C-alpha positions in Angstrom: -3.1 -29.7 38.0 -5.5 -27.9 35.4 -5.5 -27.9 31.6 -2.3 -25.9 30.5 -1.0 -25.4 34.2 2.8 -24.7 34.2 3.4 -25.9 37.8 2.8 -29.9 37.6 4.3 -30.5 41.3 2.0 -28.1 42.9 5.2 -25.4 44.3 3.0 -22.9 44.3 0.9 -24.5 47.4 4.4 -24.4 49.3 4.6 -21.0 49.0 3.5 -19.1 52.3 0.6 -16.7 52.6 2.7 -13.5 52.7 5.0 -14.8 49.4 1.7 -15.6 47.3 0.1 -12.1 48.3 3.2 -10.5 46.8 2.7 -13.3 43.5 -0.8 -12.0 43.3 0.1 -8.3 44.1 3.0 -8.3 41.2 0.7 -10.1 38.8 -2.3 -7.9 39.1 -0.2 -4.9 38.4 1.7 -6.4 35.7 -1.8 -7.4 34.0 -3.5 -3.9 34.8 -0.4 -1.5 34.1 2.1 -3.1 32.2 0.3 -5.7 29.8 -2.0 -3.4 27.8 0.9 -0.6 27.0 4.4 -2.7 26.7 4.0 -3.8 23.1 3.8 -0.1 22.0 6.6 0.7 24.2 9.0 -2.4 22.8 8.1 -1.5 19.5 9.1 2.4 20.0 12.1 1.6 22.1 10.3 3.6 25.3 10.8 2.8 28.6 7.1 3.1 30.2 7.9 5.7 32.8 3.8 6.1 33.9 4.0 2.5 35.6 6.5 3.6 37.9 3.9 5.0 40.7 2.4 1.6 40.7 5.3 0.1 40.3 6.8 1.8 43.8 3.4 0.3 45.6 3.9 -3.2 45.1 6.6 -3.1 48.0 8.9 -5.4 46.6 11.9 -3.0 45.7 15.1 -3.7 47.8 14.0 -7.5 48.0 15.4 -9.0 51.4 16.2 -5.6 52.8 14.6 -4.9 56.0 15.2 -1.8 57.2 15.8 1.5 55.4 12.3 1.1 53.7 13.1 -2.1 52.3 10.3 -4.7 52.5 12.0 -7.5 54.2 10.6 -9.9 51.2 11.7 -13.5 51.9 14.1 -14.8 48.9 11.0 -17.1 47.7 9.1 -14.0 47.8 11.6 -12.0 45.9 11.6 -14.7 43.3 7.8 -15.4 42.3 7.9 -11.1 42.1 10.8 -11.3 39.8 9.2 -14.7 38.0 5.9 -12.4 37.5 7.8 -9.4 36.1 9.2 -11.2 33.2 6.1 -13.5 33.0 4.9 -10.0 31.9 8.0 -8.3 30.1 11.5 -8.6 30.3 12.3 -4.7 30.1 10.1 -4.0 33.1 12.1 -7.1 35.0 15.3 -5.4 33.6 14.5 -2.2 35.0 13.6 -3.9 38.3 16.9 -6.0 38.2 19.0 -3.4 38.0 17.6 -1.0 40.4 16.5 -3.2 43.4 18.7 -6.2 42.3 22.2 -4.2 41.4 22.2 -0.9 42.5 20.1 -1.1 45.5 21.5 -4.0 47.0 25.1 -2.4 46.3 24.1 0.2 48.5 22.8 -2.2 51.2 25.6 -5.0 51.1 28.6 -2.4 50.9 27.5 1.1 52.0 28.0 2.0 55.9 25.0 2.8 57.8 25.2 6.5 57.0 25.1 5.9 53.6 22.7 3.4 53.3 20.5 5.7 55.6 20.7 8.5 53.1 20.5 7.1 49.8 18.3 3.7 50.5 15.3 4.8 51.3 14.5 6.8 48.2 15.5 3.9 46.2 13.0 1.3 47.9 10.7 4.2 47.7 11.0 4.5 44.0 11.5 8.4 44.5 15.1 7.9 43.5 16.0 5.3 40.3 19.3 3.5 40.3 21.7 2.1 37.5 24.4 -0.1 38.1 27.6 0.9 36.0 30.1 -1.9 36.1 30.4 -3.2 32.3 33.0 -1.1 30.0 33.3 -1.2 26.4 36.4 -2.8 26.0 36.6 -5.5 28.6 32.8 -7.2 28.5 32.7 -10.0 30.7 36.4 -9.2 31.8 35.1 -7.1 34.6 38.0 -6.8 36.9 40.2 -5.1 34.3 38.6 -1.4 35.3 40.0 1.0 32.7 37.7 3.5 34.8 39.6 5.4 37.5 39.0 7.5 40.3 41.4 9.7 41.9 41.6 12.1 45.0 41.4 15.4 44.6 41.3 16.7 48.4 37.8 16.0 49.9 36.6 14.8 46.2 36.8 12.0 44.0 37.5 12.7 40.5 36.4 10.0 38.1 37.2 9.2 34.4 36.3 6.1 32.2 33.6 4.9 30.2 30.8 2.0 30.9 28.7 0.5 28.0 25.1 -1.6 28.5 24.5 0.4 31.6 20.3 -0.2 32.5 18.4 3.1 33.3 21.3 5.0 33.1 19.6 8.0 31.0 17.1 8.8 33.5 18.6 7.3 36.7 18.7 9.5 39.7 22.0 7.9 40.6 24.6 5.6 39.4 26.6 3.4 41.3 29.7 3.7 39.1 33.0 1.3 39.8 36.2 2.0 39.1 40.1 1.8 40.4 41.8 4.1 42.6 44.4 5.3 41.0 46.7 5.6 44.3 46.1 2.3 45.8 44.9 0.1 43.0 41.7 -1.0 45.0 38.0 -1.2 43.3 35.5 1.2 44.5 31.8 1.8 44.0 30.9 5.7 43.8 27.3 6.7 44.2 27.6 9.4 41.3 24.3 11.4 41.3 22.4 12.0 37.6 22.8 15.4 36.5 26.8 15.5 37.8 28.9 17.7 35.0 31.0 15.5 33.1 28.4 12.4 33.4 26.8 11.6 29.7 24.6 8.7 28.9 23.3 8.3 25.3 20.9 5.5 24.9 22.1 2.2 22.9 19.6 2.3 19.5 19.1 -1.0 17.3 18.6 -3.7 20.1 16.5 -6.5 19.0 15.5 -7.5 22.7 14.0 -5.9 25.6 13.6 -2.7 23.4 11.7 -1.2 26.3 14.6 -1.2 28.9 17.0 1.6 27.8 20.3 0.5 28.4 23.3 3.5 28.0 26.4 4.2 26.7 28.0 6.4 29.5 31.0 8.5 29.8 32.4 10.3 32.9 34.9 13.1 32.3 36.4 14.7 35.6 33.0 13.9 37.3 33.4 14.9 41.2 31.9 13.4 43.9 32.4 14.1 47.4 34.3 12.1 49.4 31.7 10.1 51.5 30.1 9.0 48.1 32.7 6.1 47.9 30.8 3.3 49.5 33.0 2.4 53.0 32.7 -1.7 52.6 33.8 -2.0 49.0 37.7 -2.3 48.6 38.0 -5.0 45.8 36.3 -6.6 42.8 35.5 -9.6 45.2 32.8 -7.0 46.4 31.5 -6.6 42.9 31.6 -10.2 42.4 29.6 -10.4 45.8 26.6 -8.3 44.5 26.5 -9.9 41.4 26.2 -13.3 42.7 23.4 -12.1 45.1 21.5 -10.5 42.1 22.0 -13.9 39.4 19.1 -16.0 41.6 16.8 -13.1 40.6 18.0 -13.5 37.2 17.4 -17.3 37.3 13.5 -16.3 38.1 13.6 -13.9 35.7 14.3 -16.7 32.8 11.7 -18.5 34.7 9.4 -16.4 34.3 9.8 -16.1 30.3 9.5 -19.7 30.3 6.2 -20.0 31.5 4.7 -17.0 29.7 6.0 -18.6 26.4 3.9 -22.1 27.7 1.3 -20.6 28.0 0.8 -18.7 25.8 1.9 -22.1 23.0 -1.1 -23.7 25.1 -3.5 -21.4 24.1 -2.9 -21.3 20.9 -2.5 -24.9 20.0 -6.1 -25.9 21.9 -7.9 -22.6 19.9 -6.2 -23.4 16.3 -7.3 -26.2 13.9 -4.7 -28.0 11.1 -5.5 -31.0 9.1 -9.3 -31.5 10.3 -8.2 -31.4 14.1 -7.0 -29.1 16.6 -3.1 -28.4 16.8 -3.3 -29.9 20.7 -4.4 -33.3 19.3 -1.1 -33.9 17.2 1.2 -35.9 18.6 4.3 -33.7 17.8 2.8 -30.6 19.3 1.8 -32.9 22.7 5.3 -33.6 22.9 6.8 -30.4 22.4 4.2 -29.3 25.5 5.4 -32.1 27.2 8.9 -31.4 27.0 8.4 -27.5 27.7 7.1 -28.6 30.7 9.4 -31.0 32.0 11.9 -28.0 31.3 10.0 -25.3 33.3 9.6 -27.7 36.2 13.4 -28.6 36.2 13.8 -24.8 36.3 11.1 -24.1 39.1 12.8 -26.6 41.4 16.2 -24.8 41.2 14.8 -21.7 42.1 13.0 -22.8 44.8 16.1 -24.6 46.2 18.3 -21.7 45.6 15.9 -19.6 47.3 15.4 -22.1 50.5 19.5 -22.1 50.4 19.3 -18.4 50.8 16.9 -18.3 53.9 19.2 -20.1 55.1 22.6 -18.2 54.3 24.0 -21.2 52.5 24.1 -20.5 48.8 27.7 -19.8 47.3 28.4 -18.0 43.9 28.4 -21.2 42.1 25.0 -22.4 42.9 24.1 -18.7 42.0 25.8 -19.1 38.3 24.5 -22.7 37.9 21.0 -21.5 38.6 21.3 -18.4 36.2 23.2 -20.8 33.6 20.8 -23.7 33.7 17.2 -21.4 33.5 18.7 -19.0 30.8 19.6 -22.0 28.5 16.2 -23.9 29.4 14.4 -20.8 28.9 15.9 -20.5 25.1 14.8 -23.9 24.6 11.2 -23.5 25.7 10.5 -20.1 24.1 11.9 -21.6 20.6 10.0 -24.7 20.7 6.8 -21.9 21.8 7.6 -19.7 18.5 8.0 -22.9 16.5 4.3 -24.3 17.6 2.8 -20.9 16.5 4.2 -20.6 13.2 4.5 -17.5 11.5 2.1 -16.1 14.0 4.7 -16.5 16.9 7.0 -13.7 15.0 4.2 -11.0 15.5 4.3 -8.9 18.6 0.6 -9.5 19.0 1.1 -12.5 20.1 4.0 -11.7 22.7 6.1 -15.0 22.1 8.0 -12.8 19.5 8.9 -10.5 22.3 9.7 -13.1 24.9 11.9 -14.9 22.2 14.2 -12.2 21.4 13.8 -10.7 25.4 15.5 -14.3 26.5 18.8 -13.2 24.7 19.6 -10.2 27.0 18.8 -12.5 29.8 21.1 -15.2 28.5 24.1 -12.7 28.1 22.9 -10.0 31.4 24.8 -10.3 34.5 27.3 -12.7 33.2 27.4 -14.5 30.0 26.5 -18.1 29.8 30.5 -19.0 29.6 31.3 -16.9 32.4 28.8 -18.6 34.6 30.0 -22.0 33.3 33.7 -21.1 34.3 32.6 -20.1 37.7 31.0 -23.1 38.0 33.7 -25.0 36.5 36.4 -23.6 39.0 34.0 -24.8 42.3 33.9 -28.3 40.2 37.9 -28.6 39.5 39.5 -25.7 41.9 41.0 -24.3 39.0 40.7 -21.0 37.8 39.9 -21.0 34.2 39.6 -17.1 33.7 43.7 -16.6 33.5 
């Protein structure tokens, strides 16, 4: 272990050659194409569209998907890719999570063979960007109470409703829209092409976190799509929950990436700056803070690796995924707050980067199910009693 190394248990050495190649490829892309521009994008609240061609060449979109253009990554490889993206920036990490972890995976998990062949190749190549439209303005975490409705009109579906906090929606080529069938009450997932008449996406402004990732309010007014745009494998909210559970380990890996970035920045800062006649790193309180941060990161990393290995063996459960997301988002919050504290006022400046991770982790803490929701999923597994009502 070298000075400042966050991998105290040398878990990186357990990665395969291919998994290390993914990690190094994503890290190099971030250092070369994202890091030099991201603070400006964050401050302007602009998504860096110019990085998408390089992003497409990374070969990570689609994760474990092994057909229709997917890279067939191991769960560890998918995890370290998510970790490295967040270690660089939360906005680009969120873009990846929405497009690959949610929109692409929904079609992969719930689409028919024809539907998968129609949409997945372009999505994996990033020639088509996806959005995942589940959350609604008046429901938030109570996503099962879908107010958006779909009705059959001869050979088309007609969709009416509203969605909120929909990442990528303002520039997506297709949106996976969740709605309830008026006739049967079943939950359906519908592929709605961007630009469809009646579909409107308005950027949400005033965010304090992940400002370079664009979330939108989406309205659907008499939106018509062909009958075969309803994903054949979706019939209940359990299908939506299945998609969310498959994506939550990626959020846990992203939280780890944010924490590692903050630790590395703070370690460098306290080593270079002096106070009261000695380097900040030589003070007892600073060393205690660094040791505590490293302990948190080590636990987070162990949890991520274990969840990835269980996924590879087909043994993960929704409660496992929720536990990983809940723990790592909480722990990352603590690590990044400690890093900000060690850096004093400079920790609040974009140029030192910790401030971006400090506010971005608040989004990670809430996204894909709030902390409370994750705890209730775990609690249901522990007690056998649902507290959702």
